[in-house]
Each structure stands twice: as structure tokens, then as C-alpha cells.
Backbone as a printed PyTorch tensor [residue, N CA C, xyz], in Angstrom:
tensor([[[ 11.6460,  48.9340,   4.2120],
         [ 10.4050,  48.9180,   4.2370],
         [  9.8750,  47.8460,   3.9340]],

        [[  9.4360,  47.1530,   4.8360],
         [  8.4410,  45.6740,   4.2920],
         [  7.3760,  45.9120,   3.5600]],

        [[  6.7670,  45.1300,   2.6150],
         [  5.7660,  45.3870,   1.8470],
         [  4.7040,  44.1370,   2.4370]],

        [[  3.3140,  44.1520,   1.9880],
         [  2.6170,  43.2470,   2.7920],
         [  2.1150,  42.9880,   1.5560]],

        [[  2.0800,  41.2160,   1.0940],
         [  1.9650,  41.0550,   0.4740],
         [  0.3370,  40.3710,   0.7970]],

        [[ -0.7240,  40.5370,  -0.3370],
         [ -1.8010,  40.5710,  -0.1160],
         [ -2.2790,  39.1340,  -0.5490]],

        [[ -2.6840,  37.9750,  -0.6060],
         [ -3.3680,  36.9270,  -1.0780],
         [ -4.7800,  37.4520,  -1.4740]],

        [[ -5.0070,  37.4490,  -2.9390],
         [ -6.1510,  37.7700,  -3.6950],
         [ -7.7320,  36.6400,  -2.8120]],

        [[ -8.2440,  36.7650,  -2.4890],
         [ -9.4920,  36.1120,  -2.0710],
         [-10.1550,  35.2060,  -3.1770]],

        [[-10.3500,  34.0460,  -2.6910],
         [-11.3920,  32.8300,  -3.7260],
         [-12.7520,  33.8040,  -3.6260]],

        [[-13.3790,  34.3430,  -5.0440],
         [-14.2360,  35.1900,  -5.1720],
         [-15.3100,  34.0440,  -5.3500]],

        [[-14.9450,  32.8940,  -5.6380],
         [-15.9990,  32.3200,  -6.0570],
         [-16.6100,  31.3150,  -4.7920]],

        [[-15.5560,  31.9310,  -4.0290],
         [-15.7920,  30.8120,  -2.4260],
         [-16.7820,  31.2460,  -1.7600]],

        [[-16.7160,  32.8290,  -1.6590],
         [-17.2900,  32.8430,  -0.5450],
         [-19.1800,  33.1320,  -0.8690]],

        [[-19.4930,  32.9960,  -2.4860],
         [-20.7270,  33.7240,  -2.4800],
         [-21.4780,  32.1910,  -2.3110]],

        [[-20.5010,  31.3930,  -2.7530],
         [-20.4470,  29.8380,  -2.6180],
         [-20.9940,  29.3660,  -1.2500]],

        [[-20.4810,  29.8390,  -0.0450],
         [-20.6170,  29.3970,   1.2470],
         [-22.0880,  30.3960,   1.3300]],

        [[-22.5370,  31.6570,   1.2030],
         [-23.4390,  32.1120,   1.5970],
         [-24.4720,  31.1660,   1.1450]],

        [[-24.5790,  30.9850,  -0.5930],
         [-25.4310,  30.4550,  -1.0520],
         [-25.5870,  28.9300,  -0.0810]],

        [[-25.0980,  28.6060,   0.5720],
         [-25.0940,  27.1950,   0.8780],
         [-26.1290,  27.3210,   2.3700]],

        [[-25.5550,  28.2220,   2.8180],
         [-26.2770,  28.6870,   4.4280],
         [-27.4600,  29.0480,   4.0740]],

        [[-27.7480,  29.8840,   2.9050],
         [-29.1300,  30.3770,   2.8040],
         [-30.4540,  28.7190,   1.6720]],

        [[-29.5560,  27.7050,   1.9330],
         [-30.3220,  26.7050,   1.2880],
         [-30.6330,  25.7700,   2.1080]],

        [[-29.5200,  26.0110,   3.1670],
         [-29.5730,  25.0180,   4.0880],
         [-31.1440,  25.9860,   5.4890]],

        [[-30.5290,  27.1340,   5.6450],
         [-31.7550,  27.4710,   6.4690],
         [-32.8160,  27.2610,   5.9160]],

        [[-33.3250,  27.6410,   4.3760],
         [-34.8610,  27.1350,   3.4590],
         [-35.0620,  26.1050,   4.4470]],

        [[-34.1720,  24.8080,   4.1710],
         [-34.4810,  23.7220,   3.9520],
         [-35.0430,  23.1560,   5.7230]],

        [[-34.4060,  24.0980,   6.6320],
         [-35.1070,  23.9300,   8.1320],
         [-36.1010,  24.2100,   7.8930]],

        [[-36.5500,  25.6210,   7.7520],
         [-37.5660,  26.2570,   7.2340],
         [-38.8170,  25.4830,   6.9720]],

        [[-38.7330,  24.9410,   5.9790],
         [-39.3840,  24.0430,   5.0680],
         [-39.6900,  22.7210,   5.5740]],

        [[-38.9760,  22.0390,   6.4190],
         [-38.9290,  20.8660,   7.2400],
         [-39.8040,  21.5570,   8.5440]],

        [[-39.9840,  22.6150,   9.1540],
         [-40.5980,  23.1350,  10.0650],
         [-41.4510,  23.5510,   9.7330]],

        [[-42.1270,  23.9710,   8.7210],
         [-43.9050,  24.2190,   7.9120],
         [-44.3040,  22.7510,   7.3310]],

        [[-43.4690,  22.0020,   7.0910],
         [-44.1770,  20.5830,   6.7630],
         [-44.2540,  19.5830,   8.0700]],

        [[-43.6860,  19.7230,   9.2400],
         [-44.0980,  18.7290,  10.0630],
         [-44.8460,  20.1260,  11.3590]],

        [[-45.3830,  20.9340,  10.9620],
         [-46.4590,  21.7050,  11.6330],
         [-47.7700,  21.0740,  10.5610]],

        [[-47.5670,  21.3670,   9.5230],
         [-48.7680,  21.1070,   9.0710],
         [-49.2960,  20.0730,   8.9210]],

        [[-48.2730,  18.6080,   9.3330],
         [-48.6220,  17.5950,   9.7390],
         [-49.3390,  16.9900,  10.7430]],

        [[-48.7110,  18.0310,  11.7550],
         [-48.9200,  18.2030,  12.9390],
         [-50.8360,  18.9190,  13.2820]],

        [[-50.8100,  19.4060,  12.6530],
         [-52.1330,  20.2010,  12.8870],
         [-53.2040,  18.6770,  11.6650]],

        [[-53.0160,  18.3710,  10.6080],
         [-53.7590,  17.3980,  10.0790],
         [-53.6460,  16.6690,  11.1330]],

        [[-52.6990,  15.7910,  11.6090],
         [-52.9650,  14.6280,  12.4820],
         [-54.1250,  15.1120,  13.6520]],

        [[-54.0900,  16.3370,  14.0330],
         [-54.8640,  16.5540,  15.6330],
         [-55.7810,  17.1630,  14.9790]],

        [[-56.6140,  17.5270,  13.4770],
         [-58.1630,  17.9810,  13.1690],
         [-58.5490,  16.5490,  12.2960]],

        [[-57.6440,  15.4800,  12.3060],
         [-58.2820,  14.3600,  11.8770],
         [-58.5290,  13.4420,  12.6210]],

        [[-58.0610,  13.1970,  13.9360],
         [-58.0890,  12.1890,  14.8990],
         [-58.5910,  12.5600,  16.1890]],

        [[-57.9300,  13.9070,  16.4800],
         [-58.2250,  14.7040,  18.1230],
         [-59.2320,  15.2330,  17.8600]],

        [[-59.5760,  16.3310,  17.1980],
         [-60.6850,  17.5800,  17.0570],
         [-60.8500,  17.6980,  15.2330]],

        [[-61.8430,  18.3600,  15.5500],
         [-62.4400,  19.1040,  14.1750],
         [-63.2740,  20.0600,  14.2710]],

        [[-63.2250,  21.0070,  13.7470],
         [-63.9980,  22.3920,  13.9290],
         [-65.2900,  22.1250,  12.7270]],

        [[-66.3920,  22.3750,  13.4420],
         [-67.8150,  21.8460,  12.8120],
         [-68.7560,  23.1590,  12.6710]],

        [[-69.1690,  23.4380,  11.8190],
         [-70.2000,  24.2880,  11.2390],
         [-71.6330,  23.8780,  11.8660]],

        [[-72.6670,  24.4470,  12.5200],
         [-73.7600,  23.9720,  12.3450],
         [-74.6110,  24.8730,  11.4940]],

        [[-75.6320,  23.1940,  11.1680],
         [-76.1430,  23.7050,   9.8620],
         [-77.6690,  23.2200,  10.3240]],

        [[-78.3360,  24.4130,  10.1160],
         [-79.8910,  24.4190,  10.6950],
         [-80.2630,  25.1230,  12.0390]],

        [[-81.0970,  24.5890,  12.5880],
         [-81.7640,  25.6830,  13.3790],
         [-82.2170,  24.6820,  14.7230]],

        [[-81.6940,  23.1720,  14.3330],
         [-82.1400,  22.2920,  15.3750],
         [-81.8820,  22.8280,  17.0610]],

        [[-80.7170,  23.2880,  16.9950],
         [-79.8440,  23.5750,  18.0670],
         [-80.2870,  25.0030,  18.6730]],

        [[-81.0650,  25.8270,  17.9520],
         [-81.3010,  26.7850,  19.0040],
         [-82.3280,  26.7470,  20.0420]],

        [[-81.8790,  27.8650,  21.0630],
         [-81.1720,  28.9940,  21.1580],
         [-80.0030,  28.5770,  21.5970]],

        [[-79.2770,  27.4300,  21.5000],
         [-77.9410,  27.1150,  21.9950],
         [-77.0160,  27.7390,  21.2610]],

        [[-77.5180,  26.9240,  19.9830],
         [-76.2460,  27.3680,  18.5140],
         [-77.2000,  27.6290,  17.4820]],

        [[-76.4820,  28.5400,  16.6340],
         [-77.4290,  28.9120,  15.3890],
         [-76.9770,  28.2340,  13.8930]],

        [[-77.6780,  28.6670,  13.0300],
         [-76.8290,  28.1740,  11.5070],
         [-75.8870,  29.0530,  11.6510]],

        [[-74.4510,  28.3540,  10.9960],
         [-73.3540,  28.9040,  10.8340],
         [-72.1450,  28.6940,  12.3300]],

        [[-72.9460,  28.6810,  13.4110],
         [-71.9940,  29.0090,  14.1650],
         [-70.9440,  27.9240,  14.0280]],

        [[-69.9550,  28.3740,  14.3200],
         [-68.4830,  27.1720,  14.4530],
         [-68.2980,  26.3510,  16.1350]],

        [[-68.0680,  24.9110,  16.3010],
         [-68.1430,  24.5990,  17.6790],
         [-66.5570,  23.3280,  17.2710]],

        [[-65.6020,  23.3570,  18.1810],
         [-64.5600,  22.6450,  18.2480],
         [-64.9410,  21.5700,  18.6820]],

        [[-65.2520,  20.1280,  18.4870],
         [-65.5530,  19.1250,  18.8720],
         [-64.2050,  17.7230,  18.6180]],

        [[-63.9990,  17.4930,  20.2770],
         [-62.8820,  15.9790,  20.2520],
         [-63.8970,  15.0930,  21.0680]],

        [[-62.8880,  13.9660,  20.6810],
         [-63.2010,  12.2830,  20.9490],
         [-62.6300,  12.0520,  22.4440]],

        [[-61.5830,  13.1060,  22.4670],
         [-61.0310,  13.1200,  23.8980],
         [-61.4470,  13.3180,  25.3570]],

        [[-62.8130,  14.0830,  24.8690],
         [-63.3510,  14.7890,  26.2710],
         [-64.6410,  13.6510,  27.0960]],

        [[-63.9440,  12.3070,  26.3690],
         [-64.6010,  10.9730,  27.0260],
         [-65.6120,  10.6000,  26.7530]],

        [[-66.3600,   9.9030,  27.4670],
         [-67.8050,   9.2010,  26.7850],
         [-68.8450,   9.8060,  26.9120]],

        [[-69.7210,  10.1560,  26.0520],
         [-71.0570,  10.6610,  26.1840],
         [-72.1610,  10.7630,  27.4400]],

        [[-72.3060,  11.8180,  27.7970],
         [-72.9440,  11.9290,  29.2690],
         [-74.0920,  12.7710,  28.9880]],

        [[-75.0200,  12.6300,  29.9250],
         [-76.6270,  13.6620,  29.7530],
         [-75.9620,  14.9150,  29.7820]],

        [[-76.7050,  15.9710,  28.7750],
         [-76.1790,  16.9830,  28.8740],
         [-75.1060,  17.1040,  27.7550]],

        [[-74.5510,  16.5780,  27.3510],
         [-73.2790,  16.8520,  26.4290],
         [-74.2930,  17.0570,  25.2510]],

        [[-73.4560,  18.1660,  24.1540],
         [-73.7590,  18.3990,  23.0830],
         [-72.9100,  17.3410,  22.2220]],

        [[-73.5200,  16.5260,  21.4510],
         [-72.7690,  15.8120,  20.1880],
         [-72.6800,  16.0660,  18.7280]],

        [[-71.8330,  15.1690,  18.1070],
         [-72.1180,  15.5630,  16.5880],
         [-71.8950,  14.1330,  16.0010]],

        [[-73.2960,  13.6720,  15.4390],
         [-73.5230,  12.5770,  15.2160],
         [-73.6660,  12.2120,  14.0470]],

        [[-72.8530,  11.0820,  13.2120],
         [-73.0510,  10.8230,  11.6180],
         [-73.7360,   9.5710,  11.5870]],

        [[-73.8740,   9.5660,  10.5630],
         [-74.4710,   8.0030,   9.4580],
         [-76.1200,   8.1290,  10.2340]],

        [[-76.4840,   8.9870,  10.5360],
         [-77.6420,   9.0530,  11.1980],
         [-78.7070,   9.7190,  10.0790]],

        [[-78.5610,  10.4670,   9.7130],
         [-79.2610,  10.9850,   8.1690],
         [-77.9030,  11.6090,   7.5730]],

        [[-78.5880,  12.0060,   6.2000],
         [-77.3810,  12.4420,   4.9240],
         [-76.4580,  12.9410,   5.4840]],

        [[-76.7340,  14.0240,   6.3720],
         [-75.4640,  14.9220,   6.6860],
         [-75.2300,  14.9720,   8.4600]],

        [[-73.9540,  15.2660,   9.1770],
         [-74.0570,  14.9750,  10.5210],
         [-74.8570,  16.2540,  11.2420]],

        [[-75.2860,  15.7340,  12.3270],
         [-76.4590,  16.4780,  13.1020],
         [-75.5010,  16.3950,  14.6790]],

        [[-76.0890,  17.7860,  15.1540],
         [-75.4250,  18.6650,  16.2240],
         [-76.9040,  17.9890,  16.9370]],

        [[-76.7010,  17.3800,  18.2490],
         [-77.6820,  17.4690,  19.2190],
         [-77.0290,  17.1510,  20.2250]],

        [[-78.3630,  17.1330,  21.4970],
         [-77.7150,  16.9690,  22.9350],
         [-78.2100,  15.4190,  23.8700]],

        [[-77.5740,  15.1360,  24.6790],
         [-77.5700,  13.5020,  25.0920],
         [-78.7410,  13.7770,  26.1400]],

        [[-79.6580,  12.6830,  26.4350],
         [-80.9430,  13.4600,  27.0750],
         [-80.4340,  11.9380,  27.8320]],

        [[-80.3240,  10.9910,  27.8390],
         [-80.4620,   9.7920,  28.1900],
         [-78.7320,   8.6410,  27.5350]],

        [[-78.0770,   8.0690,  28.2870],
         [-77.0380,   6.9020,  28.1730],
         [-78.1380,   5.3880,  27.9860]],

        [[-77.1940,   4.7730,  27.8280],
         [-77.3280,   3.1740,  27.7890],
         [-78.1830,   2.4940,  29.0650]],

        [[-78.9240,   1.9540,  29.2490],
         [-80.2200,   1.3840,  30.6590],
         [-81.1520,   2.3110,  30.7620]],

        [[-80.9250,   3.4950,  30.1600],
         [-82.0260,   4.3720,  30.7780],
         [-83.5440,   4.5500,  29.8030]],

        [[-84.3400,   4.7550,  30.3590],
         [-85.5830,   4.3070,  29.7210],
         [-86.1390,   6.3450,  29.5780]],

        [[-86.3930,   6.1000,  28.4760],
         [-87.0710,   6.8670,  27.8210],
         [-88.4660,   7.4690,  27.9850]],

        [[-89.1950,   8.2780,  28.2680],
         [-90.5070,   8.6990,  27.7880],
         [-91.2530,  10.2010,  27.9110]],

        [[-92.3350,  10.4620,  27.5730],
         [-92.5240,  11.8240,  27.2700],
         [-94.0030,  11.9630,  27.7900]],

        [[-93.9440,  12.9710,  28.8140],
         [-95.1840,  13.6180,  29.6760],
         [-96.2140,  14.7840,  28.4500]],

        [[-97.2750,  14.6190,  28.0190],
         [-97.6450,  15.3030,  27.1180],
         [-98.0600,  16.3750,  28.1640]],

        [[-98.3150,  16.4180,  29.2060],
         [-98.9200,  17.4290,  30.2420],
         [-98.2060,  18.5360,  30.1310]],

        [[-97.0270,  18.0450,  30.7540],
         [-95.7860,  18.9000,  31.2580],
         [-94.8970,  19.4040,  29.8120]],

        [[-95.2960,  18.7290,  28.6430],
         [-94.3280,  19.0010,  27.5150],
         [-92.9570,  18.7320,  27.7960]],

        [[-92.4310,  17.5110,  28.3680],
         [-90.9170,  17.3200,  28.8000],
         [-91.0150,  16.2900,  28.6570]],

        [[-89.2490,  15.9120,  28.3890],
         [-89.2410,  14.5910,  28.3550],
         [-89.0430,  13.7600,  29.9060]],

        [[-89.1820,  12.5720,  29.9430],
         [-89.0090,  12.0810,  30.9340],
         [-88.0220,  10.7640,  31.3480]],

        [[-86.9940,  10.6100,  31.9520],
         [-85.7540,   9.8960,  31.8620],
         [-86.3300,   8.6730,  33.2350]],

        [[-85.9770,   7.8410,  32.9450],
         [-85.9250,   7.0180,  34.4490],
         [-87.3260,   7.4680,  35.0870]],

        [[-88.6150,   7.2980,  34.9440],
         [-89.3630,   8.6450,  35.8510],
         [-89.0980,   9.5570,  36.4130]],

        [[-88.1440,  10.1320,  35.5600],
         [-87.6720,  11.6030,  36.2260],
         [-88.2790,  12.7470,  35.1030]],

        [[-89.3220,  13.7610,  35.4290],
         [-88.9020,  14.2810,  34.2880],
         [-87.8930,  15.8750,  34.5930]],

        [[-87.3770,  15.6800,  33.2890],
         [-86.2900,  16.5420,  33.0560],
         [-86.7580,  17.6440,  32.1820]],

        [[-87.1260,  19.1000,  33.2380],
         [-87.7920,  20.0290,  32.7140],
         [-86.5180,  20.9160,  31.3710]],

        [[-86.8910,  21.6540,  30.1650],
         [-86.0660,  22.2420,  29.1860],
         [-85.0330,  23.0810,  30.3060]],

        [[-85.0530,  23.5260,  31.0160],
         [-84.9240,  24.2870,  31.8470],
         [-83.1150,  24.0080,  31.9660]],

        [[-83.1190,  22.3770,  32.6140],
         [-81.9420,  21.5330,  33.0260],
         [-81.0520,  21.9190,  31.6200]],

        [[-81.5870,  22.0780,  30.7950],
         [-80.6940,  21.9320,  29.6890],
         [-80.2790,  23.7190,  29.0420]],

        [[-80.9750,  24.6090,  29.6410],
         [-80.5770,  25.8780,  29.5410],
         [-81.6410,  25.8860,  28.2790]],

        [[-82.5160,  25.4220,  28.3310],
         [-83.8260,  26.0970,  27.2060],
         [-85.2010,  26.2400,  28.0840]],

        [[-86.3090,  26.6630,  27.1630],
         [-87.4570,  26.9530,  27.3330],
         [-88.2740,  25.8440,  28.3600]],

        [[-88.6900,  25.7360,  29.1920],
         [-89.5380,  24.4210,  29.9440],
         [-90.7950,  24.3180,  29.1310]],

        [[-91.3040,  22.8260,  29.1790],
         [-92.8250,  22.7940,  28.3420],
         [-92.5980,  22.8940,  26.6850]],

        [[-91.5630,  22.6290,  25.9290],
         [-91.6510,  22.4770,  24.5840],
         [-91.0660,  21.0660,  24.2260]],

        [[-91.3930,  19.9920,  24.9140],
         [-90.7120,  18.9970,  24.5720],
         [-91.8640,  17.8660,  24.3080]],

        [[-92.1980,  17.9200,  23.2750],
         [-93.5720,  16.8790,  22.6590],
         [-93.0500,  15.7460,  22.0770]],

        [[-93.8550,  14.8420,  21.7670],
         [-93.7590,  13.4890,  20.6770],
         [-94.5380,  14.2020,  19.4190]],

        [[-93.8960,  14.2590,  18.2930],
         [-94.8800,  14.3450,  17.3600],
         [-95.7650,  13.6160,  16.9450]],

        [[-96.8390,  14.0300,  16.0990],
         [-97.5540,  13.4720,  15.9650],
         [-97.4980,  12.7910,  14.1840]],

        [[-96.9830,  11.8730,  14.2980],
         [-96.4470,  11.5290,  13.0200],
         [-96.3740,  10.2450,  12.6560]],

        [[-97.6770,   8.9630,  12.9650],
         [-97.7060,   7.8430,  13.0000],
         [-96.4590,   7.0020,  11.6110]],

        [[-95.3800,   6.6710,  12.3070],
         [-95.1680,   5.5110,  11.4970],
         [-93.7490,   6.1240,  11.0100]],

        [[-93.5700,   7.6540,  11.5560],
         [-92.4390,   8.4890,  11.7480],
         [-91.7670,   8.2550,  12.8480]],

        [[-91.9860,   8.3270,  13.4950],
         [-91.7950,   8.7330,  15.1510],
         [-91.9510,   7.0010,  16.0050]],

        [[-90.8050,   7.1550,  17.1890],
         [-90.8800,   5.5510,  18.0600],
         [-92.1850,   5.6160,  18.7920]],

        [[-92.1040,   4.6260,  19.3030],
         [-93.5780,   4.5660,  20.3080],
         [-92.4480,   4.4480,  21.7920]],

        [[-93.0660,   4.9330,  22.4740],
         [-91.9160,   5.1300,  23.8270],
         [-93.0430,   5.3000,  25.1360]],

        [[-92.7610,   4.2660,  26.0190],
         [-90.6760,   4.0400,  26.4770],
         [-90.2370,   3.1550,  25.6610]],

        [[-89.2150,   4.2360,  25.8110],
         [-87.9990,   3.3740,  25.2800],
         [-86.5740,   3.0420,  26.2220]],

        [[-86.1120,   1.9650,  25.9970],
         [-85.0690,   1.9390,  26.9690],
         [-84.1190,   2.0630,  25.8640]],

        [[-82.3690,   2.7570,  26.3440],
         [-81.3750,   2.9310,  25.5640],
         [-80.6780,   2.1320,  25.7000]],

        [[-80.4510,   1.1560,  24.4230],
         [-79.5830,  -0.6750,  24.1530],
         [-78.3080,   0.2990,  24.7140]],

        [[-77.3760,  -0.6640,  24.9630],
         [-76.1490,  -0.9940,  25.2670],
         [-75.4730,  -0.3240,  24.1980]],

        [[-74.4780,   0.5570,  24.0420],
         [-73.3620,   1.2630,  23.0360],
         [-74.4470,   1.9620,  22.5830]],

        [[-75.0990,   2.7100,  22.9930],
         [-75.8810,   3.7950,  22.3780],
         [-76.4950,   5.1080,  23.5200]],

        [[-77.1900,   6.2410,  22.7830],
         [-77.3530,   7.0160,  23.1880],
         [-78.3930,   7.7370,  22.7770]],

        [[-79.6400,   8.4370,  23.4180],
         [-81.0830,   9.1550,  22.9010],
         [-80.5510,  10.5710,  23.3600]],

        [[-80.7700,  11.5740,  21.8180],
         [-80.3260,  12.3900,  21.7430],
         [-81.5440,  13.2110,  20.8490]],

        [[-81.4130,  14.4940,  21.7200],
         [-82.9490,  15.6290,  20.6980],
         [-82.0240,  16.7570,  20.8140]],

        [[-82.4950,  17.4880,  19.6850],
         [-82.3920,  19.0080,  19.5060],
         [-83.2250,  19.9540,  20.1430]],

        [[-82.1990,  21.0610,  20.9020],
         [-82.6820,  22.1080,  21.7610],
         [-83.9920,  22.6080,  21.3140]],

        [[-83.8500,  22.4730,  20.1900],
         [-84.9510,  23.4180,  19.1860],
         [-86.1200,  22.1730,  19.4470]],

        [[-86.7030,  22.2910,  20.3820],
         [-87.6270,  20.5610,  20.4500],
         [-88.6210,  20.5370,  18.8610]],

        [[-89.4590,  21.5760,  18.2990],
         [-89.9140,  21.9070,  17.7590],
         [-89.8730,  21.8720,  16.0690]],

        [[-88.5010,  21.7460,  16.4780],
         [-88.3310,  21.8840,  14.8280],
         [-86.5900,  20.6250,  15.1080]],

        [[-86.8320,  19.6030,  15.0860],
         [-85.2920,  18.5900,  15.0440],
         [-85.7970,  17.7750,  15.0480]],

        [[-85.1720,  17.0220,  13.7900],
         [-85.1610,  15.6930,  13.6180],
         [-84.1030,  14.7980,  14.5570]],

        [[-84.8690,  14.0970,  15.4450],
         [-83.5260,  13.5470,  16.2430],
         [-84.0790,  12.2010,  16.9600]],

        [[-83.4780,  11.4860,  18.1410],
         [-84.1230,  10.3070,  18.5280],
         [-85.1470,  10.0090,  18.8810]],

        [[-86.2630,  11.1200,  18.6090],
         [-87.6550,  10.3800,  18.5750],
         [-87.9980,  10.0930,  17.2140]],

        [[-87.2630,  10.1510,  16.7560],
         [-87.8840,   9.8880,  14.8700],
         [-87.1230,   8.7730,  14.8970]],

        [[-88.0740,   7.5300,  13.8780],
         [-87.2200,   6.1630,  13.2150],
         [-85.9880,   6.6950,  12.5120]],

        [[-85.8500,   7.7520,  12.0280],
         [-84.5440,   7.9150,  10.5890],
         [-83.5610,   7.9600,  11.6550]],

        [[-83.8090,   8.3490,  12.7340],
         [-82.5630,   8.3400,  13.9510],
         [-82.9280,   7.5870,  14.5710]],

        [[-83.3760,   7.4840,  15.5810],
         [-83.7920,   6.1250,  16.6430],
         [-82.2840,   6.6940,  17.8490]],

        [[-82.1470,   6.0670,  18.2920],
         [-80.9790,   5.3480,  19.3690],
         [-79.8680,   5.5640,  18.5160]],

        [[-78.8630,   6.1510,  19.2520],
         [-77.7650,   6.6250,  18.5500],
         [-76.2490,   5.4400,  18.8620]],

        [[-76.1140,   5.3320,  18.3000],
         [-74.7050,   3.9490,  18.0460],
         [-73.6050,   5.0080,  18.4270]],

        [[-72.9470,   4.6820,  20.1010],
         [-71.9190,   5.4230,  20.0180],
         [-71.0080,   5.4060,  19.3580]],

        [[-70.6800,   4.6740,  18.5300],
         [-69.5570,   4.5140,  17.6040],
         [-69.9280,   5.7890,  16.1290]],

        [[-71.0140,   6.4920,  16.2820],
         [-71.5230,   7.1310,  14.9250],
         [-71.4280,   8.3010,  15.8930]],

        [[-70.8590,   8.5940,  16.5870],
         [-70.6420,  10.2470,  17.3110],
         [-68.9030,  10.4660,  17.3060]],

        [[-68.9540,  11.5240,  16.6150],
         [-67.8970,  12.2870,  16.1590],
         [-66.7630,  12.9290,  17.5650]],

        [[-67.7080,  13.2460,  17.9340],
         [-66.9290,  14.0590,  19.0460],
         [-68.3740,  14.7650,  19.8650]],

        [[-67.4370,  15.1490,  21.0730],
         [-68.0770,  16.0370,  21.5750],
         [-67.6460,  17.5410,  21.0610]],

        [[-69.0080,  18.4820,  21.8890],
         [-68.4840,  19.7120,  21.5060],
         [-67.9520,  20.7100,  22.8570]],

        [[-67.1000,  20.9610,  22.7880],
         [-65.9270,  21.5050,  23.7190],
         [-65.8440,  23.2950,  23.9090]],

        [[-65.6050,  23.4890,  22.5420],
         [-65.6330,  24.9920,  22.5780],
         [-65.9240,  25.8540,  21.3640]],

        [[-67.0800,  26.4580,  21.6790],
         [-67.3980,  27.7220,  20.2210],
         [-66.5420,  28.6880,  20.5040]],

        [[-66.6680,  28.5440,  18.8120],
         [-65.2120,  29.0160,  18.1180],
         [-65.7130,  30.6610,  17.3970]],

        [[-67.6800,  30.4230,  16.9420],
         [-67.7260,  31.5050,  16.2820],
         [-69.0500,  31.2960,  16.4810]],

        [[-69.5450,  32.6540,  16.6510],
         [-69.5100,  33.5770,  16.6580],
         [-68.1560,  34.4220,  17.8310]],

        [[-67.4020,  35.4890,  17.7410],
         [-66.5320,  35.6480,  18.4980],
         [-66.9030,  35.8800,  19.6310]],

        [[-68.0800,  36.7350,  19.9750],
         [-68.9250,  37.1190,  20.9440],
         [-68.9620,  36.2450,  21.8970]],

        [[-69.6370,  34.6900,  21.5470],
         [-69.7970,  33.7750,  22.0170],
         [-68.9050,  32.5910,  22.1470]],

        [[-67.9540,  33.1900,  22.1530],
         [-66.3830,  32.1620,  22.2950],
         [-66.1390,  31.5350,  23.4590]],

        [[-66.2340,  30.6220,  23.6420],
         [-65.5520,  30.0310,  24.8460],
         [-66.3530,  28.6980,  25.2220]],

        [[-65.1620,  27.7530,  26.2490],
         [-65.7320,  26.1800,  26.9410],
         [-67.4340,  26.1700,  26.5740]],

        [[-67.7490,  25.1270,  26.0800],
         [-68.8690,  24.8880,  26.4390],
         [-69.1660,  23.9520,  27.7440]],

        [[-69.6910,  24.5140,  28.3860],
         [-70.6980,  24.4610,  29.8230],
         [-71.4190,  23.0950,  29.5840]]])
């Protein structure tokens, strides 16, 4: 009867292989997580940002605490776009583009509307109430109109026309395109109103 000789397993070798495999797997996971974090950081630093609306100047379109996704990838600001402006007041502001470079802006006090290149733009053009757009009676704080938007600039207003510090005021004036952080393209919060900005 032949006897089988059993070679004893190297007990140190097997746990070592398992340990090496675990370390390799953990390193791969860590590398994936780090790459994902870097990618998200790059996207939200250079391509898109989440902005929380502060204040009432864009009511009824946006309310205090609403969150919007803003990007520069959506192209140059056009009339009707909602943009985030920096370096105008102490904090970034959210406003709507009413006129772009070369266009002339004025106000019709009888109709309570803004006028661009001689054409009245009712509030309903931008989804707000008609007849609520006036030039504030604050001498020295408000620009004189008509005004032509300079090259490389836009003219912005808040949708809450009676409660908005915007391009009508000397403190903001015509907004240099270099001071536009980006366009609002998607509303994130509140969830009930989430969706692409029209």
C-alpha cells in the first residue's frame, strides 16, 4: 500500500498573498476616489458652480435660498439670460441680462417698462409682472438714461424691479463680461422646481 506524502503548506505565504491582494485593491479604490474628487473639483472650479440665491431681488423667478447651477460653458450672455455677477457689490449678485453691448437702454415712466433700442420690453417678456419697472428717484445714486451699453458689457436688472440694486444704480452700472461668473442653466433647489432654466 502506497502512502501519500503531504507537503505542509507554508502557512506564512498564504496570509501574505491575501494581505497583498487587499492592499492592492484598497490602493486601486483610493486612486479611483482621489481621481473622482479631483475631477469634481475641476468641474466645480472651472466649468460649473452651485450658487445659493441670497436676497429677494430676483423674485418671483428665484427666492432667497434657491440653488442654481451656473456655468460659463453656456456661451456669451444674451438678453433674457440670468447671470451671476461678481465684483459689482460686496457679494455676488444674480440678475437678468436686459441689453448687450451697443444697445441703448431707457425707461418709459408712463408704462413702467424698460426700453431697449426704442422698443418697450414688457415685464411679461421675462415672466414677471408688466408695468413695474421704474427708474428710482435717488439723485446721485442712479445713472442718467438713455445709456448705450459699452463694448464688452451688459445691462442687468433684477426681476423684483422695485427691490433690486442693479445696472440702474451707479454702484453696479454696466457689467463687464469679465465679471460674469456664468449663466444659470439649471435650478437644483427647491426640488419641486428643479429643472433647466428656460
